N, C-alpha and C positions, 0 to 999 in steps of 0.2 A: 504493500500500500504507500510506505514512504521510503523513496528513497533518497538518502545525502551523499554525493559524489565529489569527493576531491573539494570538500568547504573549507573557503580559507578566510579570516578575518582578521583584521586589523584595524588598530587604532592610533589615532595621531598623525602625524605629517613627518616626512622624508626619514633622515637618521633617527629620529626619536618614535619612529613607528615602532608598537607594541604589537606584536603578533599573537591573538588569543587565539586561533584555532589554525592549525596549519593542518592542511589536509586531509580533514578528517570523513570518512566513509561509514555508512551504515544505514541499515532497512530496519523496517518495521513492517510485520506481515499482517494481515488480517487476522483481527481477534487476538492479537498477540501483545504481551506486555514487554519491553526492552528497557533494563534498568542502565541507567547511563551513570558511570559512578566516577567518582575523582574526589580531590581535598579542593579546598577553597582557591578560586584561582586557575584551576585545572583547563577551564575554557568550556566546561559543559552548558553553563546558562547562556553562554553565547550563540551554542548552537542551538538550543531552545528557541534562542530569541530570533535568529536566523530562519528557522524552521517557521515560527508563526508570523514571520514578516515584518519585525521591530528593529532587526539588524540587516543593513544592506551588506551580502557577503563581496568580498574584494574578487575571489573568483570560484568556480565550483558549479555546483546545482543541487536543487531540491526540488524533486518530484513527487507529487502525490498523485497515484494510478497513471503513472507515466507524464502527467502535465505538469509543466513547470510553475512551481509557486513563487510567485514574485513579492516587492514588498507591499505590504499592507492597503495601501492606498490604492495599488494598481492591480490587487488581487480580484478576480471576479467573486461575487458574493456568495456562490456556491463553495466555492474552496475557505472562502473566509468563514463560511458558518461549519464546513467538515473540520476544520483543524479548531480547536480551541485551548486554552492555557488556562491552569490551576497555578496562582503564585504564591509565591513562600508566605509572606506576611498577609494573612487574609483582612488584618484590619487596615492596612495600607492600599490594599485592590477593591476596597466597597467606599465605598463614599459612606462615612458614620452619620450624616443627616438624612440621609435617604431610608426609606420603610424598604424592608424586604421585598413586598410584593411590588415598589416602583423599580427595585432592582433587576427585578425577574421581567417584568412589563419592559424596561428600558433594552433588553436583551430581545425582545419580541418585535417592538417597535424597530429597532436595527435590521433585525431578519425577519420581516414580515412573511415570508414564504414559511418559514419555521413556526409561526403563531399558532395556537391551537384554533380551530374552527369555529366551536362552540362557545360554551361557557369559561372565561378565562380564569374564573374565581375557583371555580372545580378543578382546571386543569393547573393551578397555581397550587392548591391544597396537595393534587395529587404528586406533585413534582418535590414539594418538601416532605411529604412521608416518602418519597423514592431514597432521599437524602436522611431519613432519620428524623426531621424536625415535624414538630406537632404544627396544624395550621394555622393556632394562635401566633405562632412567629410571625408571619405575614403582614402583621401590622406593627411590628416592633423594627425601630431605627437599627441598623447597624451598628451604630456606638454605643447600643444598650445590650449586645450579646458577647458571649464568652469569646474565647478563641477558637474554640472547637465549633462552635455555632456558626460563628463568622466562616470558617473555612467549608462546612456544609453550604452555607448560602453562596460561597463561592463555585462550588460543583455544581450547584445546582444552576446557578446562573449559565456555567458553559454547558450543561446538559438541555438548557431550555430549546437550545437551538439544533436541536438532535445533531450534535457531530459525530465524526465516524471516530476521529482521531485524539484523546485528551494528551497535551503537554503538560507534566506535572514537575515544577521546579522547584526542588524543595518542600514539597507541599505539605510535610509535617513536620520539617524541622524547627519551626517556631511554636510547637506545641508541646504540653507535658507529657510523659512518656505513656501514661495510660489513655490519655486521649489520641496521641500517634497511632497506637494499636486498634482504637475504635476506626480510626479513619482509613486506616489502613486495608482494615474488613469492608468497610464500606465502597472503598474504590476495589476491591476485587470482587464484590458481590456487582457493583455496577457493571464492571466489564463485563460479565458474564451474563447478567441480564439483558444487558443492552448491545453485547455483541461488538464492544469498542476495542479500538487499539491504544495505547497507552506508550508513550514515551515518559518513563520516571526516572527522575533526575533526583540525586542525592549524595552525598558526601560521605554515608554510612553505607556500608556491605551489607551490616547487620541489619538495617531496615531493607535494603532492596531485596535479599535473599527471602524476604517474606511475600513479594509480589510479583517478582519477575521470571520471564521463563527463559530469556537470554540475558545476559550481561556485557556491557560496554564498558573498559576502564581508560579513563582519560588521565594524563599526566603533560602539563606544560604545554596543553593545546594540540598533543599527540594522542593516537587511540594505541594503547598500548597492549591491548588485550582484548577479545571479544569471543563469546561462545554460550554453550548453553550456561544455564546456571548451574545445574548441577556438576558441570567441568569446571567451571571457572572457579566455585567455592571448594567443590572436592579437590582440585589440583591445578591450583594457579600456576601458570606457566613463567609469568614477570614477577619481578623483584619486588615492584610497586605493588602491584595485585596482592601479594603475598602480605606485604607490609599492612596494607587495608586490612584484610582480613585478621592479622593479629591484632592490628586496634579496635576490632569490633569484637572480639573473642574477647580481648582484655577487658573493654568497659562493659561487658554481660558479664563478666564473673564480679568485677566491682558492683555492679548495680545488685546482682543476687545475693553477694555477700555484706550490702551495705549495713543490714541492720544489726551487724553482728561486730562493727568497726566500731 
């Protein structure tokens, strides 16, 4: 479904230009979840922003069903709708003064072809239920909600336009561990029920292993390893992947033994 080919993205000018993404190629298949992993500054978020059209690549191409994805302003409405992003910080990605109902309605007004043909209130309540929120949340302003509720609203806003690919950029990293687990389970459930493809971006292999079918590992703008999740996690080939896995295992050990320390 998604093809990224030899993507290169840089920032700055002339000699001070910084190459954030250097020749990255990856695929996301239909109904597949691919985890893109790397530490802060590895370039993974820049890849995500290039896919959704928020960053213009220097070279390479991004294809969706074989059709080039341009920048967001030049992208056909059908492709804008097909590829939706869930951002890292749900509080900053939602207008705190808008009600949840208005946030979802804005998505429907932006993409009228995806708006429900009948009772929008009923459709809104069904959508909120789909992401584990009570219908009463619709009248609340985003600024009144918890971080976990805000992220569920962000996911609902993305689902409102019936996408085929969700790009989740560190979608659980700003949440408490218990809430992270809830959102991960929600994403797995939604992916199956709605037949979504997903590019799930994280700095934490421990999180990615809970959701990904395949894993791609980035370091300093370059893809250093890619393969089925069981292979990358069970027998990592690159030393950087092994270091990320060791860090995830160490963090898990510290978390589970924290009550005794």
